GUMARVEX-612883 format. One record per residue (C-alpha): residue number from 1; residue in three letters; x, y, z. Coordinates in Angstrom, 3 decimals. Example, Ala and Ser with C-alpha at 12.3 -4.5 7.8 and 13.67 -1.06 7.14 Angstrom:
resi, resn, px, py, pz
1, ALA, 12.300, -4.500, 7.800
2, SER, 13.670, -1.060, 7.140
***
This chain:
resi, resn, px, py, pz
1, MET, 44.094, -41.157, -38.725
2, SER, 42.175, -37.904, -38.219
3, PHE, 38.615, -38.306, -36.985
4, GLU, 36.165, -35.509, -37.764
5, TYR, 32.785, -36.831, -36.645
6, ALA, 31.371, -39.129, -33.995
7, ILE, 28.300, -41.124, -34.995
8, ILE, 26.089, -42.015, -32.038
9, VAL, 23.969, -45.129, -32.595
10, LYS, 20.933, -45.687, -30.393
11, SER, 17.758, -47.765, -30.284
12, LYS, 14.198, -46.758, -29.528
13, THR, 13.188, -47.346, -25.930
14, ARG, 10.285, -49.678, -25.211
15, LEU, 8.160, -46.633, -24.401
16, GLU, 8.979, -45.012, -27.739
17, SER, 8.006, -48.217, -29.530
18, LEU, 4.720, -48.369, -27.605
19, ILE, 3.901, -44.752, -28.508
20, GLU, 4.729, -45.551, -32.136
21, ARG, 2.270, -48.448, -31.969
22, PHE, -0.567, -46.679, -30.137
23, ASN, 0.006, -43.103, -31.419
24, THR, 0.018, -41.429, -27.984
25, LYS, 1.538, -42.064, -24.579
26, ALA, -1.929, -41.972, -22.975
27, GLN, -3.227, -44.715, -25.250
28, ALA, -0.130, -46.813, -24.626
29, LYS, -0.584, -46.390, -20.875
30, PHE, -4.259, -47.370, -21.084
31, TYR, -3.408, -50.539, -23.018
32, ILE, -0.628, -51.670, -20.648
33, GLU, -2.526, -50.923, -17.446
34, ARG, -5.739, -52.498, -18.732
35, LEU, -3.802, -55.762, -19.087
36, GLY, -2.429, -55.401, -15.551
37, GLY, 1.042, -54.206, -16.545
38, ASN, 3.169, -51.617, -14.770
39, PHE, 3.447, -48.654, -17.139
40, GLU, 5.662, -46.757, -14.710
41, GLU, 8.479, -49.213, -15.393
42, TYR, 8.453, -48.195, -19.072
43, GLU, 8.547, -44.514, -18.093
44, ILE, 11.442, -44.955, -15.658
45, GLU, 13.450, -46.918, -18.218
46, ASP, 12.770, -44.265, -20.866
47, ASP, 13.798, -41.412, -18.546
48, ILE, 17.052, -43.107, -17.564
49, PHE, 17.983, -43.765, -21.173
50, LYS, 17.165, -40.246, -22.353
51, ASN, 19.132, -38.703, -19.491
52, ALA, 22.098, -40.935, -20.361
53, LEU, 21.857, -40.033, -24.045
54, ASN, 21.621, -36.328, -23.261
55, SER, 24.668, -36.542, -20.978
56, LEU, 26.629, -38.388, -23.652
57, GLN, 25.719, -35.882, -26.379
58, THR, 26.546, -32.900, -24.151
59, GLN, 29.972, -34.227, -23.167
60, LEU, 30.785, -35.344, -26.687
61, SER, 29.923, -31.967, -28.228
62, LYS, 32.790, -30.404, -26.270
63, VAL, 35.259, -32.800, -27.887
64, ILE, 34.085, -33.606, -31.422
65, LYS, 31.200, -32.866, -33.768
66, ASN, 28.577, -35.578, -33.689
67, LYS, 25.200, -36.731, -34.907
68, THR, 22.799, -39.428, -33.765
69, ILE, 21.195, -42.151, -35.872
70, ASP, 18.668, -44.807, -34.943
71, ARG, 19.381, -48.518, -35.103
72, GLN, 16.993, -49.019, -38.024
73, PHE, 19.183, -46.897, -40.307
74, VAL, 22.538, -48.506, -39.469
75, SER, 22.409, -51.096, -42.263
76, SER, 22.033, -48.398, -44.918
77, TYR, 24.289, -45.770, -43.335
78, ILE, 27.684, -45.289, -44.987
79, PHE, 30.299, -44.789, -42.285
80, SER, 33.300, -42.673, -43.266
81, SER, 36.900, -43.506, -42.419
82, LYS, 36.869, -40.234, -40.427
83, ASN, 34.082, -41.441, -38.111
84, ILE, 34.223, -42.731, -34.550
85, ILE, 31.208, -44.870, -33.683
86, ILE, 29.625, -44.570, -30.244
87, VAL, 26.938, -47.103, -29.409
88, ILE, 24.629, -46.435, -26.465
89, GLY, 22.191, -49.198, -25.622
90, GLN, 22.161, -52.911, -24.961
91, ASP, 24.765, -55.468, -26.017
92, GLY, 22.771, -56.465, -29.088
93, LEU, 23.081, -52.969, -30.515
94, VAL, 26.868, -53.339, -30.547
95, ALA, 26.521, -56.559, -32.537
96, ASN, 24.096, -55.012, -35.018
97, THR, 26.296, -51.951, -35.536
98, ALA, 29.656, -53.724, -35.758
99, LYS, 28.741, -55.516, -39.001
100, TYR, 28.545, -52.205, -40.840
101, SER, 31.408, -50.423, -39.066
102, ASN, 34.198, -51.160, -41.572
103, ASN, 36.573, -51.806, -38.648
104, LEU, 36.171, -48.248, -37.309
105, PRO, 36.700, -47.894, -33.535
106, ILE, 33.493, -48.544, -31.595
107, ILE, 33.035, -47.107, -28.114
108, ALA, 30.191, -49.024, -26.478
109, VAL, 28.344, -47.262, -23.648
110, ASN, 26.011, -48.837, -21.098
111, PRO, 23.219, -46.297, -20.423
112, ASP, 21.694, -48.203, -17.502
113, THR, 24.010, -50.430, -15.477
114, GLU, 21.122, -51.527, -13.235
115, ARG, 19.283, -53.067, -16.188
116, TYR, 21.887, -54.222, -18.705
117, ASP, 24.674, -56.737, -18.068
118, GLY, 26.891, -54.908, -20.545
119, VAL, 29.170, -57.772, -21.594
120, LEU, 30.011, -55.762, -24.719
121, LEU, 29.617, -52.354, -23.047
122, PRO, 32.850, -51.459, -21.219
123, PHE, 31.999, -47.764, -20.808
124, ASN, 29.257, -45.749, -19.120
125, THR, 28.356, -42.060, -19.333
126, THR, 30.856, -41.120, -16.628
127, ASN, 33.967, -42.516, -18.325
128, PHE, 33.298, -42.904, -22.055
129, ILE, 34.826, -39.540, -22.907
130, GLU, 38.235, -40.927, -21.889
131, GLY, 37.802, -43.578, -24.537
132, VAL, 36.888, -40.938, -27.109
133, GLU, 39.939, -38.828, -26.259
134, ASN, 42.208, -41.883, -26.444
135, VAL, 40.877, -42.711, -29.905
136, LEU, 41.335, -39.110, -31.074
137, THR, 44.984, -39.194, -29.987
138, ASP, 45.463, -42.700, -31.410
139, ASN, 46.399, -43.957, -27.961
140, TYR, 43.742, -46.562, -27.315
141, ASN, 43.492, -50.284, -26.703
142, SER, 40.918, -52.325, -28.539
143, LYS, 39.743, -55.869, -29.013
144, ILE, 39.632, -57.055, -32.619
145, MET, 36.698, -59.431, -32.974
146, SER, 35.938, -61.773, -35.857
147, PHE, 32.645, -62.179, -37.683
148, ALA, 30.941, -65.309, -38.917
149, GLU, 30.084, -65.195, -42.595
150, ALA, 27.410, -66.920, -44.666
151, LYS, 28.192, -66.789, -48.385
152, LEU, 25.676, -68.017, -50.959
153, ASN, 26.465, -69.591, -54.320
154, ASP, 24.948, -66.524, -56.051
155, GLY, 27.540, -64.227, -54.427
156, GLN, 25.399, -62.751, -51.637
157, LYS, 26.831, -62.775, -48.135
158, LEU, 25.842, -61.905, -44.584
159, LEU, 28.036, -61.154, -41.565
160, ALA, 27.263, -61.976, -37.942
161, PHE, 28.894, -60.560, -34.831
162, ASN, 27.170, -63.021, -32.471
163, ASP, 25.436, -65.714, -34.467
164, LEU, 23.829, -66.857, -37.697
165, PHE, 20.539, -68.719, -37.943
166, ILE, 19.963, -70.989, -40.935
167, GLY, 16.495, -72.472, -41.215
168, ALA, 12.864, -71.700, -41.982
169, SER, 11.211, -68.329, -41.382
170, SER, 8.036, -69.950, -40.032
171, HIS, 7.485, -72.555, -37.345
172, VAL, 8.052, -75.553, -39.617
173, SER, 10.967, -77.928, -40.026
174, ALA, 13.903, -76.795, -42.127
175, ARG, 15.074, -79.313, -44.760
176, TYR, 18.625, -79.217, -46.031
177, LYS, 21.839, -81.139, -46.666
178, ILE, 24.770, -80.402, -44.376
179, THR, 28.472, -81.123, -45.042
180, TYR, 31.139, -80.908, -42.335
181, LYS, 34.648, -82.385, -42.455
182, ASN, 33.883, -84.532, -45.521
183, LYS, 30.745, -85.997, -43.940
184, THR, 27.336, -85.245, -45.456
185, GLU, 23.783, -85.953, -44.396
186, GLN, 20.255, -84.744, -45.004
187, GLN, 18.546, -83.208, -42.011
188, SER, 15.186, -81.988, -40.820
189, SER, 15.417, -79.654, -37.821
190, SER, 14.397, -76.361, -36.262
191, GLY, 17.435, -74.794, -37.905
192, ILE, 21.145, -74.346, -37.276
193, ILE, 22.836, -71.812, -35.014
194, VAL, 26.410, -70.805, -35.826
195, SER, 27.999, -68.819, -33.014
196, THR, 31.103, -66.666, -32.700
197, PRO, 33.002, -66.425, -29.382
198, ALA, 31.171, -63.143, -28.697
199, GLY, 27.793, -64.850, -29.126
200, SER, 28.573, -68.055, -27.251
201, THR, 26.979, -66.733, -24.038
202, GLY, 23.814, -65.724, -25.913
203, TRP, 21.551, -67.790, -28.142
204, LEU, 23.988, -70.699, -28.264
205, SER, 23.934, -70.983, -24.468
206, SER, 20.170, -71.618, -24.563
207, ILE, 20.779, -74.733, -26.669
208, PHE, 23.157, -76.077, -24.027
209, ASN, 20.669, -75.167, -21.285
210, MET, 17.945, -77.144, -23.088
211, ALA, 20.197, -80.147, -23.734
212, TYR, 21.377, -80.299, -20.103
213, GLY, 17.845, -79.748, -18.822
214, VAL, 16.417, -82.687, -20.761
215, THR, 19.382, -84.968, -20.042
216, ASN, 19.222, -84.128, -16.335
217, MET, 15.794, -85.792, -16.165
218, PHE, 17.539, -89.125, -16.700
219, GLU, 21.096, -88.502, -15.505
220, LYS, 21.118, -86.519, -12.284
221, ASN, 23.726, -84.075, -10.982
222, LEU, 25.161, -83.083, -14.343
223, THR, 27.469, -80.060, -14.328
224, LEU, 26.458, -77.517, -16.933
225, LYS, 29.428, -76.548, -19.112
226, GLN, 29.173, -73.673, -21.549
227, PRO, 31.430, -73.622, -24.624
228, LYS, 34.628, -71.596, -24.495
229, LEU, 35.591, -70.731, -28.034
230, LYS, 38.967, -69.479, -29.152
231, GLU, 39.300, -66.186, -31.005
232, ASN, 38.747, -67.509, -34.537
233, ASP, 36.457, -70.416, -33.689
234, LEU, 32.853, -70.817, -34.710
235, LEU, 30.571, -73.406, -33.158
236, PHE, 27.511, -74.745, -34.971
237, ALA, 24.647, -76.585, -33.314
238, VAL, 21.574, -78.135, -34.909
239, ARG, 18.340, -77.371, -33.087
240, GLU, 15.939, -80.282, -32.505
241, PRO, 17.175, -82.593, -35.291
242, PHE, 14.611, -85.228, -36.362
243, LYS, 15.673, -88.746, -37.321
244, SER, 13.690, -90.527, -40.017
245, ILE, 14.111, -92.796, -43.051
246, ARG, 15.464, -89.835, -45.085
247, THR, 17.000, -87.601, -42.387
248, GLN, 19.906, -88.248, -40.028
249, THR, 21.210, -86.789, -36.749
250, GLU, 24.938, -87.524, -36.686
251, LEU, 26.202, -84.041, -37.621
252, THR, 24.559, -82.039, -34.851
253, ALA, 27.468, -79.910, -33.608
254, GLY, 31.023, -78.980, -34.437
255, VAL, 33.748, -76.340, -34.265
256, LEU, 34.874, -74.488, -37.379
257, ARG, 38.436, -73.194, -37.496
258, SER, 40.150, -73.159, -40.874
259, ASP, 37.397, -75.386, -42.267
260, THR, 33.876, -74.438, -43.371
261, LEU, 30.329, -75.707, -43.082
262, THR, 28.288, -76.202, -46.269
263, ILE, 24.491, -76.245, -46.223
264, GLU, 22.278, -76.845, -49.266
265, SER, 18.631, -75.808, -48.964
266, PHE, 15.859, -78.272, -49.778
267, MET, 13.144, -75.748, -48.861
268, PRO, 10.997, -74.557, -51.815
269, ASN, 10.113, -71.404, -49.879
270, ASN, 10.471, -69.711, -46.473
271, GLY, 14.131, -70.659, -46.171
272, ILE, 16.149, -67.917, -44.499
273, ILE, 19.526, -66.983, -43.060
274, PHE, 19.588, -64.091, -40.592
275, SER, 22.180, -62.732, -38.216
276, ASP, 22.336, -61.501, -34.629
277, GLY, 18.650, -62.088, -33.951
278, ILE, 17.482, -59.496, -36.503
279, GLU, 15.112, -61.202, -38.931
280, LYS, 15.056, -58.127, -41.177
281, ASP, 18.781, -58.623, -41.786
282, PHE, 18.508, -61.765, -43.896
283, LEU, 19.254, -63.750, -47.025
284, ASN, 16.656, -65.919, -48.744
285, PHE, 17.705, -69.557, -48.502
286, ASN, 15.418, -71.591, -50.731
287, SER, 15.915, -74.645, -52.958
288, GLY, 19.005, -74.246, -55.126
289, SER, 20.803, -72.073, -52.569
290, ILE, 24.054, -73.356, -51.087
291, ALA, 25.578, -71.537, -48.118
292, THR, 29.215, -71.739, -47.078
293, ILE, 29.761, -70.790, -43.435
294, GLY, 33.112, -69.733, -42.033
295, ILE, 35.179, -66.925, -40.501
296, ALA, 34.894, -63.631, -42.379
297, LYS, 37.828, -61.470, -43.418
298, GLU, 36.143, -58.423, -41.876
299, THR, 36.626, -57.637, -38.172
300, ALA, 35.153, -55.350, -35.510
301, ASN, 37.297, -52.894, -33.537
302, ILE, 35.844, -52.592, -30.002
303, VAL, 37.592, -49.988, -27.844
304, LYS, 38.556, -51.170, -24.329
305, LYS, 38.784, -49.144, -21.110
***
């Protein structure tokens, strides 16, 4: 395959978002410092990111034509089969970009190794160009990663690189019927998380932390174990299920492999399904909607060092 353009995907820094909110840097600084915050931290973070982005763009321009787009436009951007995608930012940006990548190679760059863990960011600004050159010569290694998929009975669907949330958009209980391995029950809960292997160390891990934390009050010296999912596994977990005359709590967790999870909404309004922590990337999930959750056919192509 012949690649003609590299598309750089970035996010706004916290400082840029503050300036957007308060119109000027001076007003943003006044607001933060008036509340006792350290505005210098925002400036340092912004400088480091912009220097990293500038270095990346400069190096890349010597190898391939490129342009930069902001995270907010990724969902509507049409990637060409002749594009390489280069993500520079935090791990979440890789997840948000991968869903729209059409299996194009993604080179994920950590702009600030002192701030970001970079679980999904194997490259930095000193070595990413090797990854680019390997892709251009079709001599690269990559990890093919599966998505979770929520498909509604009206044909709409949503992909998730890390996780799906199924529940209510406001802080009220979600009401629904859940079916898993031929067992069905009505539930009232704070919603359901469905995690991929890539997302199992993220939002899903907080559910395990909560469960172990509460249990440890009564059973001391528990060893916290985080889930280790296989490549095409999904794990679902029900958050804060409530048991009552009409609602049950038997189907609170499970692993999906070749099977699926079916959820029927009993919420007249405010029902929602969103992916990877981005509430703007959502499907309405109100009464009459039935979601089938499973492994998607689409995959992400993450370039390795």
